[in-house]
DSSP file (Angstrom, degrees, kcal/mol; ACC not computed):
  #  RESIDUE AA STRUCTURE BP1 BP2  ACC     N-H-->O    O-->H-N    N-H-->O    O-->H-N    TCO  KAPPA ALPHA  PHI   PSI    X-CA   Y-CA   Z-CA
    1    1 A M              0   0    0      0, 0.0     2,-0.4     0, 0.0     0, 0.0   0.000 360.0 360.0 360.0 125.6   -9.3  -31.9   -4.2
    2    2 A K        -     0   0    0      1,-0.0     2,-0.5     2,-0.0     0, 0.0  -0.783 360.0-124.4 -94.9 130.2   -7.0  -33.9   -6.3
    3    3 A F        -     0   0    0     -2,-0.4     2,-0.4     4,-0.0     3,-0.1  -0.622  28.0-171.5 -73.6 123.1   -3.6  -32.5   -7.3
    4    4 A E     >  -     0   0    0     -2,-0.5     4,-2.1     1,-0.1     5,-0.1  -0.977  20.7-147.7-115.6 131.5   -3.1  -32.6  -11.0
    5    5 A L  H  > S+     0   0    0     -2,-0.4     4,-2.6     1,-0.2     5,-0.1   0.864  99.1  52.3 -67.6 -38.9    0.3  -31.8  -12.4
    6    6 A K  H  > S+     0   0    0      2,-0.2     4,-2.5     1,-0.2    -1,-0.2   0.913 108.5  50.2 -62.6 -38.7   -1.2  -30.2  -15.6
    7    7 A D  H  > S+     0   0    0      2,-0.2     4,-2.5     1,-0.2     5,-0.2   0.939 110.6  50.3 -66.2 -42.6   -3.4  -28.0  -13.6
    8    8 A Y  H  X S+     0   0    0     -4,-2.1     4,-2.3     2,-0.2    -2,-0.2   0.938 111.8  47.7 -51.3 -52.7   -0.4  -26.9  -11.6
    9    9 A K  H  X S+     0   0    0     -4,-2.6     4,-1.8     1,-0.2    -1,-0.2   0.888 111.8  48.9 -59.4 -44.6    1.6  -26.2  -14.7
   10   10 A L  H  X S+     0   0    0     -4,-2.5     4,-2.4     1,-0.2    -1,-0.2   0.862 112.1  48.0 -68.0 -35.7   -1.1  -24.2  -16.2
   11   11 A E  H  X S+     0   0    0     -4,-2.5     4,-2.7     2,-0.2     5,-0.2   0.893 110.0  53.5 -69.0 -37.6   -1.7  -22.2  -13.1
   12   12 A K  H  X S+     0   0    0     -4,-2.3     4,-1.8    -5,-0.2    -2,-0.2   0.885 109.0  48.5 -62.7 -41.2    2.0  -21.5  -12.8
   13   13 A T  H  X S+     0   0    0     -4,-1.8     4,-2.1     2,-0.2     3,-0.3   0.966 112.3  50.1 -69.7 -52.7    2.1  -20.2  -16.5
   14   14 A K  H  X S+     0   0    0     -4,-2.4     4,-2.1     1,-0.3    -2,-0.2   0.934 111.5  46.1 -48.3 -51.8   -0.9  -17.9  -15.7
   15   15 A R  H  X S+     0   0    0     -4,-2.7     4,-2.8     1,-0.2     5,-0.4   0.852 109.1  58.2 -61.8 -34.8    0.6  -16.5  -12.6
   16   16 A Y  H  X S+     0   0    0     -4,-1.8     4,-2.5    -3,-0.3    -1,-0.2   0.978 109.1  44.0 -56.2 -57.5    3.9  -16.1  -14.7
   17   17 A F  H  < S+     0   0    0     -4,-2.1    -2,-0.2     1,-0.2    -1,-0.2   0.867 117.8  45.6 -57.5 -42.8    2.0  -13.8  -17.2
   18   18 A Q  H  < S+     0   0    0     -4,-2.1    -1,-0.2    -5,-0.2    -2,-0.2   0.894 119.3  35.0 -71.4 -46.5    0.3  -12.0  -14.5
   19   19 A K  H  < S+     0   0    0     -4,-2.8    -2,-0.2    -5,-0.2    -3,-0.2   0.762 103.0  73.9 -80.7 -30.0    3.1  -11.3  -12.1
   20   20 A T     <  -     0   0    0     -4,-2.5     3,-0.1    -5,-0.4    -1,-0.1  -0.798  57.6-170.4 -99.5 112.3    6.0  -10.8  -14.4
   21   21 A P  S    S+     0   0    0      0, 0.0    90,-3.3     0, 0.0     2,-0.4   0.830  73.7  25.0 -74.1 -26.6    5.8   -7.4  -16.2
   22   22 A A  E     +A  110   0A   0     88,-0.3    61,-0.6    61,-0.1     2,-0.3  -0.983  67.2 146.2-140.4 125.9    8.6   -8.1  -18.6
   23   23 A F  E     -AB 109  82A   0     86,-2.0    86,-3.1    -2,-0.4     2,-0.3  -0.982  37.0-121.3-155.1 153.1   10.2  -11.3  -20.0
   24   24 A L  E     -AB 108  81A   0     57,-2.7    57,-3.0    -2,-0.3     2,-0.5  -0.703  20.5-142.2 -91.3 144.8   11.7  -12.6  -23.2
   25   25 A I  E     +AB 107  80A   0     82,-2.9    81,-2.7    -2,-0.3    82,-1.6  -0.945  24.6 174.7-109.8 123.4   10.4  -15.5  -25.0
   26   26 A F  E     -AB 105  79A   0     53,-2.3    53,-3.1    -2,-0.5     2,-0.5  -0.930  28.8-131.8-125.2 151.3   12.9  -18.0  -26.6
   27   27 A N  E     +AB 104  78A   0     77,-2.9    77,-2.2    -2,-0.3    51,-0.2  -0.878  26.2 172.6 -95.3 128.2   12.4  -21.3  -28.4
   28   28 A V    >   +     0   0    0     49,-2.8     3,-0.6    -2,-0.5    50,-0.1  -0.222  34.8 123.2-131.4  47.8   14.8  -24.0  -27.0
   29   29 A S  T 3   +     0   0    0     48,-0.2    -1,-0.1     1,-0.2    49,-0.1   0.775  68.6  56.9 -81.5 -27.3   13.6  -27.0  -28.8
   30   30 A N  T 3  S+     0   0    0     72,-0.3     2,-0.4    -3,-0.1    -1,-0.2  -0.067  82.4 114.1 -99.6  34.5   17.0  -27.9  -30.4
   31   31 A L    <   -     0   0    0     -3,-0.6     2,-0.2     4,-0.1    -3,-0.0  -0.843  46.8-158.7-109.0 139.8   19.1  -28.1  -27.3
   32   32 A N     >  -     0   0    0     -2,-0.4     4,-2.9     1,-0.0     5,-0.2  -0.514  44.8 -89.7-102.5 178.8   20.8  -31.1  -25.7
   33   33 A S  H  > S+     0   0    0      1,-0.2     4,-2.2     2,-0.2     5,-0.1   0.907 126.3  49.3 -58.7 -46.1   21.8  -31.4  -21.9
   34   34 A K  H  > S+     0   0    0      2,-0.2     4,-1.1     1,-0.2    -1,-0.2   0.914 112.8  45.8 -61.4 -43.1   25.4  -29.8  -22.7
   35   35 A N  H >> S+     0   0    0      1,-0.2     4,-1.7     2,-0.2     3,-1.0   0.960 111.2  52.8 -68.0 -50.4   24.0  -27.0  -24.6
   36   36 A W  H 3X S+     0   0    0     -4,-2.9     4,-3.0     1,-0.3     5,-0.2   0.875 104.5  57.3 -51.6 -44.9   21.3  -26.3  -22.0
   37   37 A L  H 3X S+     0   0    0     -4,-2.2     4,-1.6     1,-0.2    -1,-0.3   0.810 106.7  47.6 -52.7 -37.4   24.0  -26.2  -19.3
   38   38 A E  H <X S+     0   0    0     -4,-1.1     4,-1.7    -3,-1.0    -1,-0.2   0.757 109.9  53.3 -82.2 -27.6   25.8  -23.4  -21.1
   39   39 A V  H  X S+     0   0    0     -4,-1.7     4,-3.0     2,-0.2     5,-0.3   0.950 108.6  49.7 -64.6 -52.1   22.5  -21.5  -21.5
   40   40 A E  H  X S+     0   0    0     -4,-3.0     4,-2.2     1,-0.2    -2,-0.2   0.895 110.4  50.8 -55.2 -42.7   21.9  -21.8  -17.8
   41   41 A Q  H  X S+     0   0    0     -4,-1.6     4,-2.3    -5,-0.2    -1,-0.2   0.931 111.3  48.8 -62.5 -45.7   25.5  -20.4  -17.1
   42   42 A T  H  X S+     0   0    0     -4,-1.7     4,-1.5     1,-0.2    -2,-0.2   0.955 111.1  47.7 -66.3 -44.0   24.8  -17.6  -19.4
   43   43 A L  H  <>S+     0   0    0     -4,-3.0     5,-2.8     1,-0.2     4,-0.4   0.873 113.0  50.7 -59.9 -33.3   21.5  -16.6  -17.9
   44   44 A F  H ><5S+     0   0    0     -4,-2.2     3,-0.9    -5,-0.3    -1,-0.2   0.894 105.8  53.5 -67.2 -35.4   23.2  -16.9  -14.5
   45   45 A N  H 3<5S+     0   0    0     -4,-2.3    -1,-0.2     1,-0.2    -2,-0.2   0.791 111.5  47.5 -68.9 -30.6   26.0  -14.6  -15.6
   46   46 A Y  T 3<5S-     0   0    0     -4,-1.5    -1,-0.2    -5,-0.2    -2,-0.2   0.412 114.6-115.6 -85.5  -4.9   23.3  -12.0  -16.7
   47   47 A N  T < 5 +     0   0    0     -3,-0.9    37,-1.9    -4,-0.4    38,-0.5   0.930  67.6 146.5  59.1  54.0   21.4  -12.3  -13.5
   48   48 A L  E   < -C   83   0A   0     -5,-2.8     2,-0.3    35,-0.2    -1,-0.2  -0.924  37.9-150.4-116.0 138.7   18.4  -13.7  -15.4
   49   49 A K  E     -C   82   0A   0     33,-2.3    33,-2.3    -2,-0.4     2,-0.3  -0.750  14.0-156.9-101.3 162.1   15.9  -16.2  -14.3
   50   50 A Y  E     -C   81   0A   0     -2,-0.3     2,-0.3    31,-0.3    31,-0.2  -0.927  13.2-163.7-137.8 159.7   14.0  -18.6  -16.6
   51   51 A H  E     -C   80   0A   0     29,-2.4    29,-2.6    -2,-0.3     2,-0.5  -0.950  13.7-150.8-141.5 115.9   10.8  -20.7  -16.7
   52   52 A K  E     -C   79   0A   0     -2,-0.3     2,-0.2    27,-0.3    27,-0.2  -0.787  18.7-156.0 -92.7 128.3   10.3  -23.5  -19.2
   53   53 A I  E     -C   78   0A   0     25,-2.3    25,-0.7    -2,-0.5     2,-0.4  -0.644  19.6-110.7-108.7 163.8    6.8  -24.2  -20.2
   54   54 A C     >  -     0   0    0     -2,-0.2     4,-2.0     1,-0.1     5,-0.2  -0.704  27.8-137.0 -85.8 139.6    4.8  -27.0  -21.5
   55   55 A N  H  > S+     0   0    0     -2,-0.4     4,-2.2     1,-0.2     5,-0.2   0.919  96.5  41.6 -62.3 -50.7    3.7  -26.4  -25.1
   56   56 A T  H  > S+     0   0    0      1,-0.2     4,-2.1     2,-0.2    -1,-0.2   0.864 116.7  48.1 -72.1 -32.8    0.2  -27.6  -25.1
   57   57 A L  H  > S+     0   0    0      2,-0.2     4,-1.9     1,-0.2    -1,-0.2   0.848 111.6  50.7 -74.6 -33.6   -0.7  -26.0  -21.8
   58   58 A A  H  X S+     0   0    0     -4,-2.0     4,-3.2     2,-0.2     5,-0.2   0.934 110.0  49.9 -68.5 -45.7    0.9  -22.7  -22.9
   59   59 A K  H  X S+     0   0    0     -4,-2.2     4,-2.5    -5,-0.2     5,-0.2   0.940 110.5  52.1 -61.9 -44.0   -1.1  -22.7  -26.2
   60   60 A K  H  X S+     0   0    0     -4,-2.1     4,-0.8     1,-0.2    -1,-0.2   0.920 115.0  40.5 -54.5 -43.6   -4.3  -23.4  -24.2
   61   61 A F  H  X S+     0   0    0     -4,-1.9     4,-0.6     1,-0.2     3,-0.3   0.918 114.1  50.7 -72.1 -39.6   -3.7  -20.7  -22.0
   62   62 A I  H >< S+     0   0    0     -4,-3.2     3,-1.0     1,-0.2    -2,-0.2   0.878 103.8  61.4 -66.7 -36.6   -2.5  -18.1  -24.6
   63   63 A K  H 3< S+     0   0    0     -4,-2.5    -1,-0.2     1,-0.3    -2,-0.2   0.793 108.0  43.0 -60.2 -31.2   -5.5  -18.8  -26.9
   64   64 A K  H 3< S+     0   0    0     -4,-0.8    -1,-0.3    -3,-0.3    -2,-0.2   0.528 108.1  73.2 -94.2  -5.2   -7.9  -17.6  -24.1
   65   65 A S  S X< S-     0   0    0     -3,-1.0     3,-0.5    -4,-0.6    -3,-0.1  -0.237  97.0 -94.4 -96.2-172.1   -5.9  -14.6  -23.1
   66   66 A I  T 3  S+     0   0    0      1,-0.2     3,-0.4     2,-0.1     2,-0.3   0.658 112.9  72.7 -68.3 -17.5   -5.1  -11.2  -24.6
   67   67 A F  T >   +     0   0    0      1,-0.2     3,-1.5    -5,-0.2    -1,-0.2  -0.162  54.3 132.8 -97.6  38.1   -2.0  -12.5  -26.2
   68   68 A K  G X   +     0   0    0     -3,-0.5     3,-1.2    -2,-0.3     4,-0.3   0.785  63.2  66.1 -59.2 -29.4   -3.7  -14.5  -28.9
   69   69 A N  G 3  S+     0   0    0     -3,-0.4     3,-0.4     1,-0.2    -1,-0.3   0.671  97.0  54.7 -74.0 -12.6   -1.4  -13.2  -31.6
   70   70 A I  G <> S+     0   0    0     -3,-1.5     4,-0.8     1,-0.2     3,-0.4   0.361  80.4  92.2-102.2  10.3    1.8  -14.9  -30.1
   71   71 A C  T X4 S+     0   0    0     -3,-1.2     3,-0.6     1,-0.2    -1,-0.2   0.857  81.6  57.5 -61.5 -37.6    0.1  -18.4  -30.1
   72   72 A L  T 34 S+     0   0    0     -3,-0.4    -1,-0.2    -4,-0.3    -2,-0.1   0.786 101.9  55.7 -67.4 -24.8    1.6  -18.9  -33.5
   73   73 A T  T 34 S+     0   0    0     -3,-0.4     2,-0.9    -4,-0.2    -1,-0.2   0.732  86.6  86.8 -79.9 -18.6    5.2  -18.3  -32.1
   74   74 A V    <<  +     0   0    0     -4,-0.8     2,-0.3    -3,-0.6    -1,-0.1  -0.699  51.7 141.9 -88.1 105.3    5.0  -21.0  -29.4
   75   75 A H        -     0   0    0     -2,-0.9   -46,-0.2     2,-0.1    -3,-0.0  -0.990  59.5 -14.4-143.7 134.9    6.0  -24.2  -31.0
   76   76 A G  S    S-     0   0    0     -2,-0.3     2,-0.3   -49,-0.1   -47,-0.0  -0.304 118.7  -2.2  68.4-164.7    8.1  -26.9  -29.2
   77   77 A F  S    S-     0   0    0     -3,-0.1   -49,-2.8   -50,-0.1     2,-0.4  -0.439  72.7-167.0 -61.8 122.4   10.0  -26.2  -26.0
   78   78 A T  E     -BC  27  53A   0    -25,-0.7   -25,-2.3    -2,-0.3     2,-0.4  -0.900   6.8-161.9-114.2 142.2    9.6  -22.6  -24.9
   79   79 A C  E     -BC  26  52A   0    -53,-3.1   -53,-2.3    -2,-0.4     2,-0.4  -0.987   7.2-155.0-126.4 125.3   11.4  -20.6  -22.3
   80   80 A F  E     -BC  25  51A   0    -29,-2.6   -29,-2.4    -2,-0.4     2,-0.4  -0.852  13.9-168.7 -91.6 130.6   10.5  -17.4  -20.6
   81   81 A V  E     +BC  24  50A   0    -57,-3.0   -57,-2.7    -2,-0.4     2,-0.3  -0.984  10.1 177.7-124.9 131.9   13.5  -15.5  -19.3
   82   82 A H  E     -BC  23  49A   0    -33,-2.3   -33,-2.3    -2,-0.4     2,-0.3  -0.871  35.4 -86.5-132.3 168.0   12.9  -12.5  -16.9
   83   83 A F  E     - C   0  48A   0    -61,-0.6   -35,-0.2    -2,-0.3   -61,-0.1  -0.545  22.0-157.0 -79.3 131.6   15.1  -10.0  -15.0
   84   84 A D  S    S+     0   0    0    -37,-1.9     2,-0.3    -2,-0.3    -1,-0.2   0.857  80.4  18.2 -76.2 -37.2   16.3  -11.1  -11.6
   85   85 A T  S >  S-     0   0    0    -38,-0.5     3,-0.7     1,-0.0     4,-0.2  -0.847  79.2-115.0-129.0 164.7   16.8   -7.4  -10.4
   86   86 A K  G >  S+     0   0    0     -2,-0.3     3,-0.9     1,-0.2     4,-0.1   0.607 108.7  74.8 -72.4 -17.0   15.5   -4.1  -11.6
   87   87 A A  G >  S+     0   0    0      1,-0.2     3,-1.2     2,-0.1    -1,-0.2   0.826  90.1  59.3 -66.1 -34.2   19.1   -3.1  -12.5
   88   88 A N  G X  S+     0   0    0     -3,-0.7     3,-2.0     1,-0.2    -1,-0.2   0.621  81.1  81.8 -66.2 -17.8   18.9   -5.4  -15.4
   89   89 A S  G <  S+     0   0    0     -3,-0.9    37,-0.5     1,-0.3    -1,-0.2   0.600  82.9  65.9 -69.5 -12.7   15.9   -3.6  -16.9
   90   90 A D  G <  S+     0   0    0     -3,-1.2    -1,-0.3    -4,-0.1    37,-0.2   0.504  74.7 123.0 -84.1  -6.7   18.5   -1.1  -18.4
   91   91 A L  S <  S-     0   0    0     -3,-2.0    35,-0.7     1,-0.1    36,-0.1  -0.092  73.1-104.2 -59.7 153.9   20.0   -3.6  -20.6
   92   92 A D    >>  -     0   0    0     33,-0.1     4,-1.6     1,-0.1     3,-0.6  -0.690  22.4-136.2 -77.0 122.2   20.1   -2.9  -24.3
   93   93 A P  H 3> S+     0   0    0      0, 0.0     4,-1.5     0, 0.0     5,-0.1   0.812 103.6  60.0 -52.3 -32.7   17.4   -5.0  -26.2
   94   94 A K  H 3> S+     0   0    0      1,-0.2     4,-0.9     2,-0.2     3,-0.3   0.949 107.6  43.3 -65.0 -44.2   19.9   -5.8  -28.9
   95   95 A K  H <4 S+     0   0    0     -3,-0.6    -1,-0.2     1,-0.2     3,-0.1   0.794 108.5  57.0 -71.4 -24.3   22.2   -7.5  -26.4
   96   96 A M  H >< S+     0   0    0     -4,-1.6     3,-1.0     1,-0.2    -1,-0.2   0.795 102.4  58.1 -78.1 -22.2   19.3   -9.4  -24.7
   97   97 A K  H 3< S+     0   0    0     -4,-1.5     3,-0.4    -3,-0.3    -1,-0.2   0.846 105.0  53.0 -71.3 -28.4   18.4  -10.9  -28.1
   98   98 A K  T 3<  +     0   0    0     -4,-0.9    -1,-0.3     1,-0.2    -2,-0.1  -0.070  68.7 122.1 -99.1  32.0   21.9  -12.4  -28.3
   99   99 A L  S <  S+     0   0    0     -3,-1.0     2,-0.4     1,-0.2    -1,-0.2   0.904  83.1   5.7 -56.1 -41.5   22.0  -14.1  -25.0
  100  100 A S        -     0   0    0     -3,-0.4     3,-0.4     3,-0.2    -1,-0.2  -0.996  51.6-145.3-147.7 141.3   22.7  -17.4  -26.5
  101  101 A S  S    S+     0   0    0     -2,-0.4    -1,-0.1     1,-0.2    -2,-0.1   0.704 102.6  59.7 -74.0 -16.1   23.5  -18.8  -29.9
  102  102 A F  S    S+     0   0    0    -67,-0.1     2,-0.3    -3,-0.0   -72,-0.3   0.760  95.7  66.4 -81.9 -25.7   21.5  -22.0  -28.9
  103  103 A M  S    S-     0   0    0     -3,-0.4     2,-0.5   -75,-0.1    -3,-0.2  -0.743  77.2-134.5-105.8 149.3   18.2  -20.4  -28.2
  104  104 A T  E     -A   27   0A   0    -77,-2.2   -77,-2.9    -2,-0.3     2,-0.3  -0.878  22.7-131.2-102.7 124.4   16.0  -18.7  -31.0
  105  105 A F  E     +A   26   0A   0     -2,-0.5   -79,-0.2   -79,-0.2    12,-0.1  -0.597  31.2 171.2 -80.3 128.4   14.6  -15.3  -29.8
  106  106 A L  E     -     0   0A   0    -81,-2.7    11,-0.5     1,-0.4     2,-0.3   0.719  51.9 -64.2-113.3 -35.2   10.8  -15.0  -30.5
  107  107 A G  E     -A   25   0A   0    -82,-1.6   -82,-2.9     9,-0.2     2,-0.4  -0.991  40.2 -94.9 172.3-167.5    9.8  -11.8  -28.7
  108  108 A L  E     -AD  24 115A   0      7,-2.3     7,-2.7    -2,-0.3     2,-0.8  -0.977  18.5-149.6-138.9 122.3    9.4   -9.7  -25.5
  109  109 A K  E     +AD  23 114A   0    -86,-3.1   -86,-2.0    -2,-0.4     2,-0.5  -0.829  20.6 178.6 -92.6 120.1    6.4   -9.3  -23.4
  110  110 A F  E >   -AD  22 113A   0      3,-2.3     3,-1.7    -2,-0.8     2,-0.4  -0.951  59.3 -47.6-129.4 113.3    6.5   -5.9  -21.8
  111  111 A N  T 3  S-     0   0    0    -90,-3.3   -91,-0.0    -2,-0.5    -2,-0.0  -0.585 123.9 -23.0  59.9-117.4    3.5   -5.0  -19.6
  112  112 A Q  T 3  S+     0   0    0     -2,-0.4     2,-0.3    -3,-0.0    -1,-0.3   0.161 123.5  85.4-104.2  16.9    0.5   -5.8  -21.6
  113  113 A N  E <   -D  110   0A   0     -3,-1.7    -3,-2.3   -46,-0.0     2,-0.5  -0.838  62.0-145.8-117.0 156.6    2.2   -5.7  -25.1
  114  114 A F  E     -D  109   0A   0     -2,-0.3     2,-0.5    -5,-0.2    -5,-0.2  -0.981  15.3-163.7-119.1 123.8    4.2   -8.3  -27.1
  115  115 A Y  E     -D  108   0A   0     -7,-2.7    -7,-2.3    -2,-0.5     2,-0.1  -0.907   6.8-149.7-114.8 132.2    7.1   -7.0  -29.3
  116  116 A S     >  -     0   0    0     -2,-0.5     4,-1.9    -9,-0.2     3,-0.3  -0.356  37.0 -86.1 -94.3 172.6    8.6   -9.1  -32.0
  117  117 A L  H  > S+     0   0    0    -11,-0.5     4,-0.9     1,-0.2   -10,-0.1   0.854 123.8  48.4 -52.3 -48.4   12.2   -9.0  -33.3
  118  118 A P  H >> S+     0   0    0      0, 0.0     4,-0.7     0, 0.0     3,-0.5   0.894 109.8  53.4 -66.0 -34.6   11.8   -6.2  -35.9
  119  119 A Q  H >4 S+     0   0    0     -3,-0.3     3,-0.8     1,-0.2    -2,-0.2   0.888 104.8  54.2 -61.6 -37.9   10.1   -4.0  -33.4
  120  120 A L  H >< S+     0   0    0     -4,-1.9     3,-1.6     1,-0.2    -1,-0.2   0.752  92.8  73.2 -63.7 -28.8   12.8   -4.4  -30.9
  121  121 A D  H << S+     0   0    0     -4,-0.9    -1,-0.2    -3,-0.5    -2,-0.2   0.840  98.2  48.5 -55.3 -39.9   15.4   -3.3  -33.5
  122  122 A K  T << S+     0   0    0     -3,-0.8     2,-0.4    -4,-0.7    -1,-0.3   0.416  92.2  88.4 -88.9  -1.2   14.2    0.3  -33.2
  123  123 A V    <   -     0   0    0     -3,-1.6   -29,-0.2    -4,-0.2     3,-0.1  -0.839  54.7-165.2-103.3 143.7   14.2    0.6  -29.5
  124  124 A S        -     0   0    0     -2,-0.4     2,-0.3     1,-0.3   -30,-0.2   0.773  69.5  -2.9-101.7 -31.2   17.3    1.7  -27.8
  125  125 A T        -     0   0    0    -33,-0.1    -1,-0.3     2,-0.1   -33,-0.1  -0.983  54.2-132.0-155.7 163.1   16.5    0.8  -24.1
  126  126 A L        +     0   0    0    -35,-0.7     2,-0.6   -37,-0.5   -36,-0.1   0.199  69.1 117.2-102.8   9.3   13.6   -0.7  -22.0
  127  127 A N     >  -     0   0    0    -37,-0.2     4,-2.1     1,-0.2     5,-0.1  -0.734  58.1-149.5 -85.0 125.9   13.8    1.9  -19.3
  128  128 A Y  H  > S+     0   0    0     -2,-0.6     4,-2.4     1,-0.2     5,-0.2   0.910  94.7  50.3 -61.1 -46.1   10.5    3.8  -19.3
  129  129 A K  H  > S+     0   0    0      1,-0.2     4,-1.9     2,-0.2    -1,-0.2   0.876 110.1  49.8 -68.5 -32.8   12.0    7.1  -18.1
  130  130 A K  H  > S+     0   0    0      2,-0.2     4,-2.9     1,-0.2    -1,-0.2   0.930 113.2  48.0 -64.3 -42.9   14.8    7.1  -20.7
  131  131 A N  H  X S+     0   0    0     -4,-2.1     4,-2.3     1,-0.2    -2,-0.2   0.882 111.3  47.4 -68.6 -36.4   12.2    6.4  -23.4
  132  132 A I  H  X S+     0   0    0     -4,-2.4     4,-2.4     2,-0.2    -1,-0.2   0.884 113.2  50.5 -69.8 -38.0    9.8    9.2  -22.3
  133  133 A N  H  X S+     0   0    0     -4,-1.9     4,-2.1    -5,-0.2    -2,-0.2   0.937 112.0  47.7 -65.2 -47.6   12.9   11.6  -22.1
  134  134 A I  H  X S+     0   0    0     -4,-2.9     4,-2.1     1,-0.2    -2,-0.2   0.905 113.3  48.2 -65.8 -41.3   13.9   10.6  -25.7
  135  135 A F  H  X S+     0   0    0     -4,-2.3     4,-2.6    -5,-0.2    -1,-0.2   0.892 110.7  50.9 -60.5 -42.6   10.2   11.1  -27.0
  136  136 A N  H  X S+     0   0    0     -4,-2.4     4,-1.5     2,-0.2    -2,-0.2   0.909 110.3  48.0 -63.0 -40.3   10.0   14.5  -25.3
  137  137 A N  H  X S+     0   0    0     -4,-2.1     4,-2.3     2,-0.2    -2,-0.2   0.892 111.8  51.8 -67.9 -42.1   13.2   15.6  -26.9
  138  138 A L  H  X S+     0   0    0     -4,-2.1     4,-2.0    -5,-0.2    -2,-0.2   0.940 109.4  50.0 -58.6 -50.0   11.9   14.3  -30.3
  139  139 A L  H  X S+     0   0    0     -4,-2.6     4,-1.6     1,-0.2    -1,-0.2   0.776 108.0  52.0 -58.8 -31.7    8.7   16.2  -29.9
  140  140 A K  H  X S+     0   0    0     -4,-1.5     4,-1.9     2,-0.2    -1,-0.2   0.920 111.3  48.7 -70.5 -40.2   10.5   19.5  -29.1
  141  141 A K  H  X S+     0   0    0     -4,-2.3     4,-1.2     1,-0.2    -2,-0.2   0.863 110.4  47.5 -72.3 -32.0   12.6   19.2  -32.1
  142  142 A T  H  < S+     0   0    0     -4,-2.0    -1,-0.2     2,-0.2    -2,-0.2   0.810 111.5  54.3 -77.5 -25.8    9.7   18.4  -34.6
  143  143 A I  H  X S+     0   0    0     -4,-1.6     4,-0.5     1,-0.2    -2,-0.2   0.914 110.6  45.2 -61.3 -44.3    7.7   21.4  -33.1
  144  144 A K  H >X S+     0   0    0     -4,-1.9     4,-1.6     1,-0.2     3,-0.6   0.759  95.8  77.9 -77.5 -21.9   10.5   23.7  -33.7
  145  145 A L  H 3X S+     0   0    0     -4,-1.2     4,-2.1     1,-0.2     3,-0.3   0.920  93.8  47.3 -59.0 -46.6   11.2   22.5  -37.3
  146  146 A P  H 3> S+     0   0    0      0, 0.0     4,-1.5     0, 0.0    -1,-0.2   0.803 109.7  53.2 -66.0 -23.9    8.3   24.3  -39.0
  147  147 A Y  H <X S+     0   0    0     -3,-0.6     4,-1.4    -4,-0.5    -2,-0.2   0.806 109.7  48.0 -76.4 -29.1    9.1   27.6  -37.3
  148  148 A Y  H  X S+     0   0    0     -4,-1.6     4,-0.6    -3,-0.3    -1,-0.2   0.881 112.8  50.9 -74.7 -40.3   12.8   27.3  -38.6
  149  149 A K  H  < S+     0   0    0     -4,-2.1     3,-0.4    -5,-0.2    -2,-0.2   0.834 109.3  48.9 -65.6 -37.0   11.4   26.6  -42.0
  150  150 A L  H  < S+     0   0    0     -4,-1.5    -1,-0.2     1,-0.2    -2,-0.2   0.848 108.0  54.8 -75.2 -33.7    9.1   29.5  -42.0
  151  151 A N  H  <        0   0    0     -4,-1.4    -1,-0.2     1,-0.2    -2,-0.2   0.672 360.0 360.0 -70.9 -14.7   11.7   31.9  -41.0
  152  152 A K     <        0   0    0     -4,-0.6    -1,-0.2    -3,-0.4    -2,-0.1   0.331 360.0 360.0 -84.8 360.0   14.2   31.0  -43.8
């Protein structure tokens, strides 16, 4: 068996999609070494890890996966940023989009779904239990609303 660097990178990208439940996708094509150092320091301060992917290999993998719709967003150098600890999963999505002024935010892969920038503007938190609680309270209010209208 011959070791091929392309096969290794493709396998690493596949494993990243399978093992990491949530990560942010950024375009980092317009960075020089000084700017990239600032980005790495910002990611370190937020306790975030990153993985830079090869453009052609990523497109090859994404076209064959369930994430076909994000293939159009992957152009140039792309970086996946994921949470180092579970404590960071409570971060506000609006703050996560503004991690760096040097990187362009493309979207968020959460479980088996991909969320774009306009979709994340409506989400208050990425914590599952908090979102279910908010949804439950919303349902309670909407169910009571017709009852109050009929009594008036």
